[in-house]
C-alpha positions as CSV (number, residue, x, y, z in Angstrom):
1,M,-24.9,64.3,39.7
2,T,-28.7,64.9,39.9
3,K,-31.0,66.1,42.5
4,N,-33.2,63.0,42.6
5,Q,-32.0,59.5,43.3
6,L,-32.7,58.1,39.8
7,A,-29.2,58.7,38.4
8,P,-27.3,57.2,41.4
9,A,-29.5,54.1,41.3
10,L,-28.8,53.7,37.5
11,L,-25.1,54.3,38.0
12,D,-25.0,51.6,40.7
13,K,-26.5,49.1,38.3
14,L,-24.1,50.1,35.5
15,E,-21.0,49.8,37.8
16,S,-22.2,46.3,38.9
17,F,-22.7,45.3,35.2
18,L,-19.2,46.5,34.2
19,S,-17.6,44.9,37.3
20,N,-19.2,41.5,36.5
21,Y,-18.7,41.6,32.7
22,S,-16.1,39.2,31.5
23,F,-13.8,41.0,29.0
24,G,-11.4,37.9,28.9
25,E,-8.8,36.3,31.1
26,E,-5.7,35.2,29.2
27,P,-3.2,36.6,28.4
28,N,-3.6,38.7,31.5
29,E,-1.5,41.5,30.0
30,L,-4.2,42.0,27.4
31,Y,-7.2,42.1,29.6
32,E,-5.9,43.5,32.9
33,P,-5.4,47.0,31.3
34,I,-9.1,47.0,30.3
35,R,-10.2,46.3,33.9
36,Y,-7.7,48.8,35.1
37,I,-8.9,51.8,33.0
38,L,-12.5,51.0,33.7
39,K,-11.8,51.0,37.4
40,L,-10.2,54.4,37.3
41,G,-13.8,55.7,37.5
42,G,-15.0,58.9,35.8
43,K,-18.5,60.3,35.9
44,R,-20.0,57.7,33.5
45,I,-22.0,60.5,31.9
46,R,-22.3,58.9,28.5
47,P,-23.9,55.6,29.5
48,L,-26.0,57.4,32.1
49,L,-27.3,59.6,29.2
50,S,-28.3,56.4,27.3
51,L,-30.1,54.9,30.3
52,L,-32.0,58.2,31.1
53,S,-32.8,58.7,27.4
54,Y,-34.3,55.2,27.2
55,G,-36.2,55.9,30.5
56,L,-38.0,58.8,28.8
57,F,-39.9,56.2,26.7
58,Q,-39.7,52.9,28.6
59,D,-39.8,52.0,32.3
60,D,-37.1,49.3,32.4
61,P,-33.7,51.0,31.7
62,E,-31.8,48.1,33.3
63,K,-32.8,46.2,30.1
64,I,-30.2,48.2,28.1
65,L,-27.3,48.1,30.6
66,S,-25.2,46.2,28.0
67,Q,-25.7,48.8,25.3
68,A,-25.1,51.6,27.7
69,A,-21.9,49.9,28.8
70,A,-20.8,49.7,25.2
71,V,-20.8,53.5,25.1
72,E,-18.6,53.6,28.2
73,V,-16.2,50.9,26.9
74,F,-15.8,52.7,23.6
75,H,-15.2,56.0,25.3
76,N,-12.4,54.5,27.4
77,F,-11.0,52.8,24.3
78,T,-10.6,56.3,22.8
79,L,-9.0,57.6,26.0
80,M,-6.5,54.7,26.1
81,H,-5.3,55.5,22.6
82,D,-5.5,59.3,23.0
83,D,-3.2,59.0,26.0
84,I,-0.6,57.3,23.9
85,M,-0.8,60.0,21.2
86,D,-0.6,62.7,23.8
87,Q,2.1,60.9,25.8
88,A,0.0,61.6,28.9
89,P,1.5,60.2,32.1
90,L,-1.7,60.4,34.1
91,R,-5.4,59.7,33.7
92,R,-7.8,60.6,36.5
93,G,-4.7,60.9,38.8
94,K,-3.4,57.4,38.1
95,E,-0.8,56.1,35.7
96,T,-2.0,55.8,32.1
97,V,-2.1,52.3,30.6
98,H,0.9,52.9,28.3
99,E,2.9,54.2,31.3
100,K,1.9,51.3,33.7
101,W,2.5,48.7,31.0
102,N,3.8,50.0,27.6
103,P,2.4,51.5,24.4
104,N,2.1,48.2,22.6
105,V,0.0,46.8,25.4
106,A,-2.2,49.9,25.4
107,I,-2.7,49.7,21.6
108,L,-3.7,46.1,21.7
109,S,-5.9,46.3,24.8
110,G,-7.6,49.3,23.3
111,D,-8.3,47.3,20.1
112,V,-10.0,44.6,22.2
113,M,-12.1,47.3,23.9
114,L,-13.4,48.4,20.6
115,V,-14.3,44.8,19.7
116,K,-16.0,44.4,23.1
117,A,-18.0,47.6,22.5
118,Y,-19.6,45.8,19.5
119,E,-20.1,42.7,21.5
120,L,-22.0,44.7,24.2
121,L,-24.3,46.1,21.5
122,L,-25.4,42.6,20.3
123,P,-28.3,42.2,22.8
124,T,-30.1,44.9,20.7
125,P,-33.4,43.6,19.2
126,S,-32.8,42.3,15.7
127,N,-35.1,44.9,14.1
128,L,-33.0,47.7,15.6
129,L,-29.5,46.2,15.4
130,T,-28.5,47.3,12.0
131,S,-29.5,51.0,12.6
132,V,-27.8,51.0,16.0
133,I,-24.6,49.6,14.5
134,Q,-24.7,52.1,11.6
135,A,-25.2,55.0,14.1
136,F,-22.3,53.7,16.2
137,N,-20.0,53.3,13.2
138,Q,-20.7,56.8,12.1
139,T,-20.0,58.2,15.6
140,A,-16.8,56.1,16.0
141,A,-15.4,57.4,12.7
142,E,-16.3,61.0,13.6
143,V,-14.5,60.7,16.9
144,C,-11.4,59.6,15.0
145,E,-11.8,62.4,12.6
146,G,-12.0,64.9,15.5
147,Q,-8.8,63.5,17.0
148,Q,-7.0,63.7,13.7
149,L,-8.1,67.4,13.3
150,D,-6.9,68.1,16.8
151,M,-3.5,66.8,16.0
152,N,-3.5,68.7,12.7
153,F,-4.2,71.9,14.6
154,E,-1.0,71.5,16.7
155,V,1.1,72.5,13.7
156,R,-1.2,75.1,12.3
157,A,-1.3,78.8,13.2
158,D,-4.3,79.6,11.1
159,V,-7.1,77.5,12.7
160,T,-10.4,79.3,12.5
161,E,-13.3,79.5,15.0
162,D,-15.5,77.4,12.8
163,E,-12.8,74.7,12.3
164,Y,-12.3,74.5,16.0
165,L,-16.0,74.2,16.8
166,N,-16.3,71.4,14.2
167,M,-13.3,69.6,15.7
168,I,-14.7,69.6,19.2
169,R,-18.1,68.6,17.8
170,L,-16.5,65.5,16.3
171,K,-14.0,64.7,19.0
172,T,-16.2,65.2,22.0
173,A,-19.8,66.1,21.3
174,V,-21.0,63.5,18.8
175,L,-20.5,60.7,21.3
176,L,-22.8,62.5,23.8
177,G,-25.3,62.8,21.0
178,F,-25.0,59.2,20.1
179,A,-25.4,58.1,23.8
180,L,-28.7,59.9,23.9
181,K,-29.9,58.8,20.5
182,L,-29.0,55.2,21.4
183,G,-31.3,55.2,24.4
184,A,-34.0,56.8,22.3
185,M,-33.6,54.2,19.5
186,L,-33.8,51.3,22.0
187,G,-36.7,53.0,23.7
188,Q,-38.6,53.1,20.4
189,A,-38.9,56.9,20.4
190,S,-40.0,58.7,17.3
191,E,-37.4,59.7,14.8
192,E,-38.2,63.3,15.7
193,D,-37.4,62.7,19.4
194,Q,-34.3,60.8,18.5
195,K,-33.1,63.8,16.5
196,H,-33.9,66.3,19.3
197,L,-32.0,64.1,21.8
198,Y,-29.0,63.8,19.5
199,N,-28.9,67.5,18.9
200,F,-29.3,68.1,22.7
201,G,-26.2,66.0,23.3
202,V,-24.1,67.5,20.5
203,S,-24.9,71.1,21.7
204,I,-24.3,70.3,25.3
205,G,-21.0,68.5,24.3
206,I,-19.7,71.5,22.5
207,G,-20.7,73.7,25.4
208,F,-18.9,71.3,27.7
209,Q,-15.6,71.6,25.8
210,L,-15.8,75.4,25.7
211,K,-16.4,75.3,29.4
212,D,-13.3,73.1,29.7
213,D,-11.3,75.7,27.7
214,L,-12.4,78.4,30.1
215,L,-11.8,76.4,33.3
216,D,-8.3,75.5,32.2
217,V,-7.4,79.2,32.3
218,F,-9.8,80.8,34.8
219,A,-10.7,78.0,37.2
220,D,-10.2,78.2,41.0
221,Q,-7.0,76.1,41.5
222,S,-8.3,74.7,44.8
223,K,-11.4,73.3,42.9
224,F,-10.0,72.5,39.5
225,G,-8.0,69.3,40.4
226,K,-5.2,69.9,37.8
227,Q,-2.8,72.7,36.9
228,V,-4.6,75.9,35.9
229,G,-3.1,77.3,32.7
230,G,-1.9,74.0,31.2
231,D,-3.3,74.9,27.8
232,I,-1.5,78.2,27.8
233,I,1.8,76.6,28.8
234,S,1.5,74.1,25.9
235,N,0.2,76.6,23.4
236,K,-2.9,74.3,22.9
237,K,-5.3,75.5,20.3
238,T,-8.4,76.4,22.2
239,F,-11.3,78.8,21.5
240,L,-9.5,81.4,23.7
241,L,-6.2,81.2,21.8
242,I,-7.8,81.1,18.4
243,K,-9.9,84.2,19.1
244,A,-6.9,86.0,20.7
245,L,-4.8,85.4,17.6
246,E,-7.7,86.7,15.5
247,L,-8.4,89.8,17.5
248,A,-5.0,90.9,19.0
249,R,-3.5,94.0,17.4
250,N,-0.2,95.9,17.7
251,E,1.4,95.5,21.1
252,D,-1.1,92.9,22.2
253,A,-0.3,90.8,19.1
254,E,3.4,91.1,19.7
255,T,3.0,90.0,23.3
256,L,0.9,87.0,22.4
257,N,3.3,85.9,19.7
258,H,6.3,86.3,22.0
259,W,4.7,83.9,24.5
260,L,3.8,81.4,21.7
261,K,7.3,81.3,20.4
262,V,9.5,81.5,23.5
263,E,11.0,78.2,24.4
264,E,12.4,78.9,27.9
265,F,10.0,80.6,30.3
266,D,8.6,80.7,33.8
267,P,5.3,78.9,33.5
268,K,3.5,81.0,36.1
269,E,4.6,84.2,34.4
270,K,3.4,83.0,31.0
271,V,0.0,81.9,32.4
272,K,-0.4,85.3,34.1
273,E,0.6,87.4,31.1
274,V,-1.5,85.4,28.6
275,K,-4.5,85.3,31.0
276,T,-4.3,89.1,31.4
277,L,-4.2,89.4,27.6
278,Y,-7.3,87.3,27.2
279,E,-9.2,89.5,29.6
280,K,-8.0,92.7,27.9
281,I,-8.8,91.5,24.4
282,G,-12.2,90.3,25.5
283,V,-11.9,86.6,24.5
284,R,-13.0,85.3,27.9
285,K,-16.3,87.1,27.4
286,L,-16.6,85.8,23.8
287,A,-15.9,82.2,25.0
288,E,-18.5,82.5,27.7
289,E,-21.1,83.8,25.2
290,K,-20.3,81.1,22.7
291,M,-20.5,78.4,25.4
292,N,-23.9,79.7,26.7
293,E,-25.1,79.8,23.1
294,F,-24.5,76.1,22.7
295,F,-25.9,75.2,26.2
296,D,-29.1,77.2,25.4
297,A,-29.4,75.5,22.0
298,G,-29.1,72.2,23.8
299,F,-31.9,72.9,26.3
300,S,-34.1,74.2,23.5
301,Q,-33.8,70.8,21.9
302,L,-34.6,69.0,25.1
303,E,-37.7,71.0,25.6
304,K,-39.0,69.8,22.2
305,I,-39.3,66.2,23.4
306,Q,-42.9,65.0,23.5
307,K,-44.6,64.3,26.8
308,V,-42.4,61.7,28.5
309,N,-41.5,60.2,31.9
310,E,-40.9,63.3,34.0
311,S,-38.4,61.9,36.4
312,Y,-36.1,60.8,33.6
313,Y,-36.5,64.1,31.9
314,Q,-35.5,65.8,35.1
315,G,-32.5,63.5,35.4
316,L,-31.3,64.6,31.9
317,Y,-32.0,68.3,32.7
318,D,-30.0,68.0,36.0
319,I,-27.0,66.4,34.3
320,A,-26.9,69.2,31.7
321,Q,-27.2,71.8,34.4
322,A,-24.3,70.2,36.3
323,L,-22.1,70.4,33.2
324,V,-23.1,74.1,32.8
325,H,-22.2,75.0,36.3
326,R,-19.2,72.7,37.0
327,E,-16.0,74.2,38.5
328,K,-13.6,71.4,37.6
């Protein structure tokens, strides 16, 4: 993920912590799904951000492995429940929990994960615990708000650009912001630096989701790892579709509405036609510009951090650059 060896070393310690942490044993049907989803992997970006953010101000990030793990456990709790809502069969190429077991098991195991996320925050020093829990609670509620808005948008044809950006801020970006703020809070950073790191995470998170929208349509299939054009096939409300609906005129509008309404179609043909339309209308360029606007805003926040541990600063910078330039 990063050019230096700092992030891999921290990730090794985090993986060891998660592997050795006892979530519970009996009944096995309750706890095995938790171990299962955590072993599916993922980049562990959020807890890594917490560890690196803490390392900007203190030199012992392994001291907050429990709190960093809380962020990852909460993130996977949201994925477990999102997969039920989306009726998703796969997560990271493996069966989702509700498919491998059943939806009731996935709901209950997810509930326990949320409880365990709070448990993992408990080693926080008593003078910081209340503010950490308050920040976590606000973030958790906002993530749920974002998920609800995303579901609301499925049945709306009039979603605006601002509404969409707010939805992805809540559903995706605020957790990245919290992960960074958590590290800064535990590292006893100034409120100003906490704010800059939070804003860095939120801006990078919005840029990350806009990049995801673009990759879903324009990625190199050999690198992407999943079906290119899935959002087009399912009529998912993305920045690209919202802007296309806003800007398409005459024949272009008719073509777009045809593909949105038709129920029986050749998926490859639909993807090709809508993709061509996006290029013609110019929404690909608009999405790239908007994405870069948020990435630039994020880096400008990172640059405002007071003089700190340079290697950890570089680690954060490298992660953000990897998100900017990712191809899958």
